[in-house]
C-alpha positions as CSV (number, residue, x, y, z in Angstrom):
1,M,2.4,34.4,8.2
2,S,4.8,37.0,7.2
3,G,5.5,37.0,3.5
4,Y,3.0,34.5,2.7
5,K,0.8,35.2,-0.3
6,P,-2.2,32.9,-0.9
7,P,-2.5,31.5,-4.4
8,S,-4.9,33.3,-6.6
9,E,-7.7,31.6,-8.2
10,N,-5.7,31.5,-11.5
11,S,-2.6,30.0,-10.2
12,W,-3.3,26.5,-10.8
13,P,-2.6,24.8,-13.1
14,P,1.0,26.3,-13.2
15,D,2.0,28.8,-15.8
16,E,4.5,28.5,-18.5
17,T,7.2,30.2,-16.5
18,E,7.0,27.7,-13.8
19,N,6.9,24.6,-16.2
20,E,10.1,26.1,-17.7
21,H,11.5,26.5,-14.3
22,K,10.9,22.7,-13.6
23,K,12.4,21.8,-16.9
24,S,15.5,23.9,-15.9
25,R,15.9,22.1,-12.6
26,L,15.5,18.7,-14.2
27,S,18.2,19.6,-16.7
28,T,20.7,21.2,-14.1
29,P,24.0,19.6,-14.3
30,S,24.4,17.0,-11.5
31,T,26.0,13.7,-10.9
32,T,22.7,12.0,-12.2
33,P,23.5,10.1,-15.4
34,D,22.7,11.8,-18.7
35,W,20.3,8.9,-19.6
36,L,18.5,9.0,-16.2
37,Q,18.2,13.0,-16.4
38,S,16.7,12.6,-19.9
39,H,14.3,9.8,-18.7
40,L,13.2,11.9,-15.5
41,L,12.4,14.9,-17.9
42,T,10.5,12.6,-20.5
43,L,8.6,11.4,-17.5
44,S,7.6,14.9,-16.3
45,E,6.5,15.9,-19.8
46,H,4.3,12.8,-20.1
47,Y,2.6,13.4,-16.6
48,S,1.9,17.2,-17.4
49,K,0.0,15.9,-20.4
50,D,-1.8,12.8,-19.2
51,H,-5.0,14.7,-18.3
52,L,-5.5,15.6,-21.8
53,L,-5.1,12.2,-23.4
54,D,-8.1,10.8,-25.4
55,D,-8.7,7.1,-25.8
56,A,-6.2,6.8,-28.7
57,Q,-3.5,8.8,-27.1
58,F,-4.2,6.7,-24.0
59,Q,-3.6,3.6,-26.1
60,Q,-0.5,4.8,-27.5
61,A,1.1,6.2,-24.2
62,Y,0.2,3.3,-21.9
63,V,-0.9,0.2,-23.7
64,D,1.2,0.0,-27.0
65,I,4.5,0.2,-25.1
66,I,3.7,-2.9,-23.5
67,P,6.1,-5.8,-24.7
68,D,4.2,-8.2,-26.9
69,N,4.7,-11.1,-24.6
70,W,3.1,-9.4,-21.4
71,T,-0.4,-9.2,-20.5
72,I,-1.8,-6.7,-17.9
73,C,-4.8,-7.6,-15.9
74,S,-6.3,-4.8,-13.7
75,L,-8.9,-5.8,-11.0
76,T,-11.2,-3.2,-9.3
77,M,-13.8,-4.2,-6.7
78,D,-16.8,-2.1,-6.0
79,L,-18.1,-3.0,-2.5
80,E,-21.3,-1.1,-2.8
81,H,-22.6,-3.0,-5.6
82,N,-20.7,-6.4,-5.0
83,T,-19.3,-6.0,-8.5
84,L,-15.9,-6.6,-10.1
85,Y,-14.4,-4.8,-12.9
86,A,-11.7,-6.7,-14.8
87,V,-9.8,-5.1,-17.7
88,Q,-7.1,-7.0,-19.9
89,L,-4.5,-5.0,-21.8
90,R,-2.0,-6.0,-24.5
91,A,0.0,-4.0,-27.0
92,G,-2.0,-3.7,-30.2
93,E,-5.4,-4.5,-29.0
94,A,-8.4,-2.5,-27.6
95,P,-8.6,-3.0,-23.8
96,F,-11.1,-5.7,-23.0
97,V,-13.3,-4.7,-20.0
98,I,-15.8,-6.8,-18.3
99,K,-18.1,-6.0,-15.4
100,I,-18.7,-9.1,-13.2
101,P,-21.6,-9.0,-10.6
102,L,-20.6,-11.5,-7.8
103,S,-24.3,-11.8,-6.8
104,R,-25.0,-14.1,-10.0
105,I,-22.8,-16.7,-8.0
106,T,-25.4,-17.1,-5.2
107,K,-28.1,-17.1,-7.9
108,K,-26.5,-20.2,-9.7
109,L,-25.2,-22.2,-6.5
110,G,-27.5,-21.2,-3.9
111,S,-26.9,-19.0,-0.7
112,D,-26.5,-22.3,1.5
113,Q,-23.2,-23.4,-0.1
114,N,-19.7,-21.9,0.9
115,T,-19.4,-19.8,-2.1
116,C,-17.6,-16.6,-0.9
117,S,-20.1,-14.6,-3.0
118,S,-18.8,-11.3,-1.9
119,F,-15.6,-9.8,-1.4
120,Q,-16.1,-9.4,2.4
121,E,-16.6,-13.1,2.9
122,A,-13.3,-13.8,0.9
123,E,-11.4,-11.3,3.1
124,A,-12.8,-12.7,6.4
125,E,-11.9,-16.1,5.5
126,L,-8.4,-15.0,4.4
127,K,-7.7,-12.9,7.5
128,S,-8.9,-15.9,9.6
129,I,-6.5,-18.3,8.0
130,I,-3.6,-15.9,8.4
131,Q,-4.6,-15.5,12.2
132,E,-4.8,-19.2,12.8
133,S,-1.6,-19.7,10.7
134,D,0.3,-17.0,13.0
135,D,-1.1,-18.8,16.1
136,T,0.4,-22.2,14.9
137,I,3.7,-20.6,14.5
138,Q,3.7,-19.1,17.8
139,Y,2.5,-22.6,19.3
140,S,5.1,-24.7,17.4
141,A,7.9,-24.3,19.9
142,Q,5.7,-25.8,22.7
143,C,4.9,-28.9,20.7
144,K,7.2,-31.6,22.1
145,R,5.5,-34.7,22.3
146,P,4.7,-36.7,19.2
147,E,0.9,-36.3,19.3
148,E,1.3,-32.6,19.7
149,V,3.4,-32.4,16.7
150,K,1.0,-34.6,14.8
151,Q,-1.8,-32.2,15.6
152,W,0.1,-29.4,14.7
153,W,0.8,-30.6,11.2
154,A,-2.9,-31.5,11.0
155,K,-3.7,-28.0,11.6
156,R,-1.3,-26.6,9.2
157,S,-2.7,-29.1,6.5
158,S,-6.3,-28.1,7.4
159,L,-5.3,-24.3,6.8
160,D,-3.6,-25.2,3.5
161,S,-6.9,-26.8,2.3
162,R,-9.0,-24.0,3.4
163,L,-6.8,-21.5,1.5
164,E,-7.0,-23.8,-1.6
165,T,-10.6,-23.7,-1.3
166,L,-10.8,-20.0,-0.8
167,L,-8.8,-19.4,-4.1
168,A,-10.9,-21.7,-6.0
169,R,-14.0,-19.8,-4.8
170,V,-12.3,-16.2,-5.8
171,Q,-11.6,-17.8,-9.2
172,E,-15.4,-18.8,-9.7
173,W,-16.1,-15.1,-9.4
174,F,-14.8,-14.7,-12.9
175,G,-16.7,-17.8,-14.3
176,G,-16.4,-17.8,-18.0
177,F,-14.2,-14.9,-17.9
178,K,-11.2,-16.6,-16.0
179,G,-9.3,-16.3,-19.0
180,I,-9.0,-12.5,-18.6
181,L,-6.4,-13.4,-15.9
182,S,-4.4,-15.6,-18.1
183,G,-1.5,-14.7,-20.4
184,Q,-1.1,-15.7,-24.1
185,R,-1.5,-19.5,-25.0
186,N,-0.1,-21.3,-28.0
187,E,-2.9,-21.1,-30.8
188,S,-3.6,-21.7,-34.5
189,L,-4.6,-18.4,-36.0
190,E,-6.4,-20.1,-38.6
191,D,-8.5,-22.1,-36.3
192,L,-8.9,-19.0,-34.0
193,K,-10.5,-17.1,-36.9
194,K,-12.7,-20.1,-37.8
195,F,-13.8,-20.4,-34.3
196,C,-14.6,-16.6,-34.3
197,E,-16.8,-16.9,-37.3
198,Q,-18.5,-19.9,-35.8
199,L,-19.2,-18.2,-32.8
200,N,-20.6,-15.0,-34.5
201,E,-22.8,-17.2,-36.6
202,L,-24.1,-19.4,-33.6
203,V,-25.1,-16.3,-31.8
204,H,-26.6,-14.4,-34.7
205,K,-28.6,-17.4,-35.9
206,I,-30.1,-17.8,-32.4
207,V,-31.1,-14.2,-32.1
208,M,-32.6,-13.8,-35.4
209,K,-34.9,-16.7,-34.7
210,L,-36.7,-14.5,-31.9
211,S,-36.2,-11.0,-33.3
212,S,-37.5,-9.4,-36.3
213,K,-34.8,-6.6,-36.1
214,K,-31.8,-7.2,-38.4
215,A,-28.3,-6.9,-36.6
216,K,-25.1,-8.7,-36.3
217,V,-22.7,-8.4,-33.5
218,E,-19.0,-9.4,-34.5
219,F,-17.0,-10.8,-31.6
220,S,-13.3,-9.8,-31.4
221,L,-10.4,-12.2,-31.6
222,H,-9.5,-10.9,-28.1
223,F,-12.8,-12.0,-26.8
224,C,-12.7,-15.4,-28.5
225,R,-9.1,-16.0,-27.0
226,I,-10.6,-15.5,-23.5
227,V,-13.3,-17.9,-24.4
228,L,-10.9,-20.4,-25.6
229,Q,-8.8,-20.1,-22.3
230,L,-11.6,-22.0,-20.6
231,G,-10.0,-25.3,-22.0
232,Q,-11.7,-28.0,-24.0
233,C,-14.5,-28.8,-21.5
234,P,-15.9,-25.8,-19.7
235,N,-18.4,-26.4,-17.0
236,A,-22.2,-25.4,-17.4
237,K,-21.7,-22.4,-15.2
238,E,-18.7,-21.0,-17.4
239,L,-20.5,-21.6,-20.7
240,E,-23.7,-19.9,-19.3
241,D,-21.6,-16.7,-18.5
242,I,-20.2,-16.6,-22.1
243,A,-23.7,-17.2,-23.6
244,Y,-25.3,-14.7,-21.5
245,F,-22.6,-12.1,-22.4
246,A,-22.9,-12.9,-26.0
247,L,-26.7,-12.4,-26.1
248,S,-26.5,-9.2,-24.0
249,C,-24.1,-7.5,-26.8
250,Y,-27.3,-7.4,-29.0
251,E,-29.0,-5.2,-26.5
252,D,-26.8,-2.4,-28.2
253,H,-29.0,-2.9,-31.0
254,S,-32.2,-2.9,-28.9
255,I,-32.7,-6.4,-29.4
256,Y,-33.5,-8.2,-26.0
257,I,-33.5,-12.1,-25.7
258,N,-35.1,-14.0,-23.0
259,F,-32.0,-16.2,-22.0
260,D,-34.2,-19.0,-20.5
261,Q,-35.7,-19.5,-23.9
262,V,-32.4,-20.3,-25.7
263,S,-30.0,-21.2,-23.0
264,N,-29.8,-24.9,-23.8
265,E,-29.2,-24.3,-27.5
266,I,-26.7,-21.8,-27.1
267,I,-24.7,-23.5,-24.4
268,K,-24.7,-26.8,-26.3
269,G,-23.4,-24.8,-29.4
270,L,-20.8,-23.0,-27.6
271,S,-19.5,-26.5,-26.1
272,N,-19.4,-27.9,-29.4
273,I,-17.3,-25.1,-31.1
274,I,-15.0,-24.8,-28.3
275,S,-14.2,-28.6,-28.3
276,S,-13.9,-28.5,-32.2
277,Y,-11.2,-25.7,-31.8
278,H,-9.1,-27.6,-29.1
279,N,-9.3,-30.9,-31.3
280,N,-8.2,-29.1,-34.4
281,V,-5.2,-27.5,-33.0
282,A,-4.3,-30.6,-31.1
283,R,-4.1,-32.6,-34.5
284,K,-1.6,-29.8,-35.5
285,G,0.5,-30.6,-32.5
286,I,-0.3,-27.4,-30.6
287,D,-0.9,-27.4,-27.1
288,A,-3.4,-24.9,-26.5
289,D,-3.5,-25.0,-22.6
290,S,0.2,-24.0,-22.4
291,S,1.6,-20.6,-22.4
292,M,3.6,-18.8,-25.2
293,P,7.4,-18.6,-24.7
294,N,8.5,-15.9,-22.2
295,D,4.8,-15.1,-21.5
296,H,4.2,-13.0,-18.6
297,V,1.1,-11.7,-16.7
298,I,1.2,-8.4,-14.6
299,L,-1.6,-7.8,-12.1
300,I,-2.6,-4.5,-11.2
301,L,-5.0,-4.8,-8.1
302,D,-6.9,-2.0,-6.3
303,K,-6.9,-1.4,-2.6
304,Y,-9.2,-4.1,-2.0
305,M,-8.4,-6.8,-4.3
306,Q,-4.6,-6.5,-3.1
307,I,-5.0,-8.4,0.0
308,L,-5.9,-11.7,-1.8
309,P,-3.1,-13.8,-3.0
310,M,-4.2,-13.7,-6.8
311,E,-1.2,-15.2,-8.1
312,N,-2.1,-18.6,-6.6
313,I,-5.6,-19.0,-8.0
314,P,-5.7,-22.1,-10.1
315,I,-5.6,-20.6,-13.5
316,L,-2.4,-18.6,-12.6
317,R,-0.5,-21.4,-10.8
318,K,1.7,-22.5,-13.7
319,Q,1.7,-18.9,-15.2
320,A,4.8,-16.6,-14.6
321,V,3.0,-13.5,-12.6
322,S,4.1,-10.2,-11.3
323,R,2.0,-7.5,-9.6
324,L,2.4,-3.7,-9.7
325,P,0.5,-1.0,-8.0
326,C,-0.9,1.1,-11.0
327,L,-0.5,1.4,-14.7
328,S,1.5,4.7,-14.5
329,F,4.1,2.6,-12.6
330,L,4.2,0.0,-15.2
331,R,4.9,2.6,-17.9
332,D,7.5,4.4,-15.9
333,R,9.3,1.0,-15.5
334,I,9.1,0.4,-19.2
335,L,10.4,3.9,-20.2
336,Y,13.1,3.4,-17.4
337,A,14.3,0.2,-18.8
338,Q,14.5,1.7,-22.4
339,S,16.2,4.8,-21.4
340,K,19.0,2.5,-19.8
341,K,19.6,0.6,-23.1
342,P,22.6,2.0,-25.0
343,P,21.6,3.2,-28.7
344,N,22.2,0.6,-31.4
345,S,24.3,1.0,-34.5
346,S,21.6,3.2,-36.1
347,G,21.3,5.5,-33.0
348,D,17.6,4.3,-32.4
349,N,17.3,3.7,-28.7
350,K,14.1,1.9,-29.2
351,M,13.7,-2.0,-29.1
352,K,14.2,-3.5,-32.4
353,N,12.3,-6.7,-31.6
354,K,9.3,-5.9,-29.8
355,K,7.9,-9.3,-29.9
356,N,10.6,-10.4,-27.4
357,A,11.2,-7.0,-25.8
358,G,10.3,-8.2,-22.4
359,N,13.6,-10.0,-22.6
360,D,15.6,-6.8,-22.5
361,L,14.2,-5.6,-19.3
362,H,16.2,-7.2,-16.9
363,L,18.2,-6.8,-13.5
364,S,21.4,-8.7,-12.8
365,K,20.8,-11.5,-10.5
366,K,24.3,-10.6,-8.7
367,N,23.0,-7.4,-7.7
368,T,20.5,-8.6,-4.9
369,F,19.3,-7.6,-1.3
370,Y,17.3,-10.0,0.7
371,V,15.5,-9.6,4.1
372,L,15.4,-13.2,5.9
373,N,13.1,-13.6,8.9
374,P,12.5,-10.0,9.6
375,S,10.0,-10.8,12.6
376,G,12.4,-13.3,14.1
377,D,9.8,-16.0,14.5
378,L,10.6,-18.3,11.2
379,V,13.8,-19.9,13.1
380,D,13.8,-23.0,11.0
381,T,13.4,-20.9,7.7
382,Q,16.4,-18.9,8.7
383,K,18.5,-21.9,9.3
384,E,17.4,-23.4,6.0
385,F,18.3,-20.2,3.7
386,E,20.7,-18.1,5.7
387,A,23.9,-20.1,4.7
388,L,22.7,-20.2,1.1
389,F,22.1,-16.5,0.9
390,K,25.3,-15.4,2.4
391,S,27.2,-17.9,0.0
392,F,26.8,-15.3,-2.8
393,P,29.5,-12.8,-2.1
394,Q,27.8,-9.9,-4.1
395,W,24.5,-10.2,-2.3
396,G,23.8,-8.1,0.7
397,G,21.0,-8.4,3.2
398,I,19.5,-8.5,6.8
399,V,18.8,-11.5,8.8
400,G,16.5,-11.8,11.9
401,T,15.7,-8.2,12.1
402,A,13.4,-5.8,10.3
403,P,15.0,-3.2,7.8
404,M,14.9,0.3,8.6
405,E,13.1,2.6,6.1
406,L,16.4,4.2,5.0
407,Q,17.7,0.9,4.1
408,C,14.8,0.1,1.8
409,T,15.0,3.4,0.1
410,L,18.7,3.0,-0.5
411,V,18.3,-0.6,-1.9
412,T,15.4,0.3,-4.2
413,A,17.3,3.2,-5.6
414,Q,20.1,1.0,-6.6
415,D,18.4,-1.3,-9.1
416,K,19.0,-4.3,-6.8
417,A,16.7,-7.2,-6.9
418,F,14.9,-7.1,-3.4
């Protein structure tokens, strides 16, 4: 190709001249508002340095900017080893990471039960439910006689039950760590610290009876909160997960305990101190099973897990939940919202009350765009909602047809609720 010069081995990463040119382009006068130009320049600088971040810098750049009433849960599936990795992130706390082997479900419950002990089984069942649901929608127009209508509704009810069962099975993957999916519950800090001390002492006492090595593992409040979100009466399998994890923490000190030797003792002890915590906070008028005000969970699911309707698993049904594609996108949205906020009287553009910072990140409900029945097959749904949506004069939308790519691009660029 005429005029083309292949890059040299030293042409990447870009040199200082190229970086300066990029900054110049971002700061060139345009119709873009000043605050947005500043935001884009800030993002560019962040991304150029992300690969250099150590753990502490990552915590500061990505985690500690999260509003205090938000909980982030990232799920990654390792298909080769049938293992799920779950990470919970909250501002001011070290990330809590847990490796969850799904094979343990078969060992506990037996292979002859409908356990969905692998992602592939869950995926196949979900796709089957979706396909059969689509079939019933296509067939609905042909149901004329009362018996046909009755059978149609029976089929729909059966699909609902199958989906409910599937979601319960998916939650069983997490076992004693299902609390990692949950947000923040009402609590008594005094009783939480007492529970943590009791847990530390319980596990240490059992370990020291069987080991001559002297060591003590201190479990974090973060971990204790996840344990307590099992509720007042966890089942035996959930308690077994927690007990096994607690004992395995001593392996870092080269202390190995045969779980079968102590399983009954540690599970009984765990059950007692969990129940005691819930009884104590209940006497103080605290509902430990309800979420804190304005609590919100954001799910970040990998390319495998994103097919599953995780928002509807039992532990999240009463929880405010959103999902985002990645942690970088979350950071971008937080910084974007902060950039839009006008400076306060002191000239500080940062949120003053971080505890309720999530309340300051909002979209106007008047600025909304909707897509109703894009495939054209949900006629009754369209009849139900079309008049309602069109009754809002400031709303725009498309009914009965799929939007074009350009329409979606324009809508999402205009800060509309979509």
